[in-house]
ChimeraX commands (.cxc) that place a marker at each C-alpha (Angstrom):
marker #1 position 44.22,17.37,-54.10 radius 0.5
marker #1 position 40.72,16.46,-55.26 radius 0.5
marker #1 position 37.47,18.11,-56.23 radius 0.5
marker #1 position 34.88,18.09,-53.45 radius 0.5
marker #1 position 32.14,15.56,-54.19 radius 0.5
marker #1 position 29.11,17.25,-55.76 radius 0.5
marker #1 position 30.85,20.62,-56.26 radius 0.5
marker #1 position 32.27,22.21,-59.41 radius 0.5
marker #1 position 33.93,25.14,-57.59 radius 0.5
marker #1 position 35.58,23.56,-54.51 radius 0.5
marker #1 position 38.79,21.57,-54.13 radius 0.5
marker #1 position 40.17,19.99,-50.97 radius 0.5
marker #1 position 43.90,19.64,-50.38 radius 0.5
marker #1 position 45.20,17.10,-47.87 radius 0.5
marker #1 position 48.68,17.63,-46.40 radius 0.5
marker #1 position 50.94,15.41,-44.30 radius 0.5
marker #1 position 50.33,15.61,-40.57 radius 0.5
marker #1 position 46.54,15.87,-40.76 radius 0.5
marker #1 position 46.04,19.27,-42.38 radius 0.5
marker #1 position 43.12,19.56,-44.84 radius 0.5
marker #1 position 42.14,22.84,-46.49 radius 0.5
marker #1 position 39.11,23.57,-48.69 radius 0.5
marker #1 position 39.39,26.20,-51.47 radius 0.5
marker #1 position 36.28,27.61,-53.18 radius 0.5
marker #1 position 36.00,30.13,-56.03 radius 0.5
marker #1 position 32.62,31.87,-56.41 radius 0.5
marker #1 position 30.97,35.17,-57.33 radius 0.5
marker #1 position 28.55,35.44,-54.34 radius 0.5
marker #1 position 25.77,36.69,-56.59 radius 0.5
marker #1 position 22.98,35.16,-58.63 radius 0.5
marker #1 position 23.69,37.51,-61.55 radius 0.5
marker #1 position 26.74,37.41,-63.81 radius 0.5
marker #1 position 29.46,39.81,-62.62 radius 0.5
marker #1 position 33.19,40.19,-63.34 radius 0.5
marker #1 position 34.00,39.94,-59.60 radius 0.5
marker #1 position 35.07,36.64,-57.97 radius 0.5
marker #1 position 35.66,35.67,-54.34 radius 0.5
marker #1 position 38.05,33.06,-52.98 radius 0.5
marker #1 position 37.16,31.21,-49.75 radius 0.5
marker #1 position 39.57,29.10,-47.72 radius 0.5
marker #1 position 38.48,26.88,-44.80 radius 0.5
marker #1 position 40.40,24.53,-42.54 radius 0.5
marker #1 position 38.68,21.14,-42.65 radius 0.5
marker #1 position 41.26,19.17,-40.67 radius 0.5
marker #1 position 43.93,20.48,-38.28 radius 0.5
marker #1 position 47.05,18.56,-37.29 radius 0.5
marker #1 position 46.75,16.79,-33.95 radius 0.5
marker #1 position 49.94,18.49,-32.76 radius 0.5
marker #1 position 48.23,21.90,-32.82 radius 0.5
marker #1 position 46.59,22.95,-29.58 radius 0.5
marker #1 position 43.16,24.59,-29.50 radius 0.5
marker #1 position 41.80,26.82,-26.78 radius 0.5
marker #1 position 38.26,28.21,-26.82 radius 0.5
marker #1 position 37.14,31.12,-24.66 radius 0.5
marker #1 position 33.39,31.46,-24.18 radius 0.5
marker #1 position 32.17,35.06,-24.24 radius 0.5
marker #1 position 28.99,35.57,-22.26 radius 0.5
marker link #1:1,2 radius 0.2
marker link #1:2,3 radius 0.2
marker link #1:3,4 radius 0.2
marker link #1:4,5 radius 0.2
marker link #1:5,6 radius 0.2
marker link #1:6,7 radius 0.2
marker link #1:7,8 radius 0.2
marker link #1:8,9 radius 0.2
marker link #1:9,10 radius 0.2
marker link #1:10,11 radius 0.2
marker link #1:11,12 radius 0.2
marker link #1:12,13 radius 0.2
marker link #1:13,14 radius 0.2
marker link #1:14,15 radius 0.2
marker link #1:15,16 radius 0.2
marker link #1:16,17 radius 0.2
marker link #1:17,18 radius 0.2
marker link #1:18,19 radius 0.2
marker link #1:19,20 radius 0.2
marker link #1:20,21 radius 0.2
marker link #1:21,22 radius 0.2
marker link #1:22,23 radius 0.2
marker link #1:23,24 radius 0.2
marker link #1:24,25 radius 0.2
marker link #1:25,26 radius 0.2
marker link #1:26,27 radius 0.2
marker link #1:27,28 radius 0.2
marker link #1:28,29 radius 0.2
marker link #1:29,30 radius 0.2
marker link #1:30,31 radius 0.2
marker link #1:31,32 radius 0.2
marker link #1:32,33 radius 0.2
marker link #1:33,34 radius 0.2
marker link #1:34,35 radius 0.2
marker link #1:35,36 radius 0.2
marker link #1:36,37 radius 0.2
marker link #1:37,38 radius 0.2
marker link #1:38,39 radius 0.2
marker link #1:39,40 radius 0.2
marker link #1:40,41 radius 0.2
marker link #1:41,42 radius 0.2
marker link #1:42,43 radius 0.2
marker link #1:43,44 radius 0.2
marker link #1:44,45 radius 0.2
marker link #1:45,46 radius 0.2
marker link #1:46,47 radius 0.2
marker link #1:47,48 radius 0.2
marker link #1:48,49 radius 0.2
marker link #1:49,50 radius 0.2
marker link #1:50,51 radius 0.2
marker link #1:51,52 radius 0.2
marker link #1:52,53 radius 0.2
marker link #1:53,54 radius 0.2
marker link #1:54,55 radius 0.2
marker link #1:55,56 radius 0.2
marker link #1:56,57 radius 0.2
view
């Protein structure tokens, strides 16, 4: 686990098998509010996981 370079609110966690997940805590507003949001994104997915994309026209 490490802090994302250049960010004070994002950490990236690397797991065995190729998984990497980014976690970010933010308030989504320029003004001070008591509400916080938590974002999670997959950065790296294990090579054993299949991916299928369907184009919608």
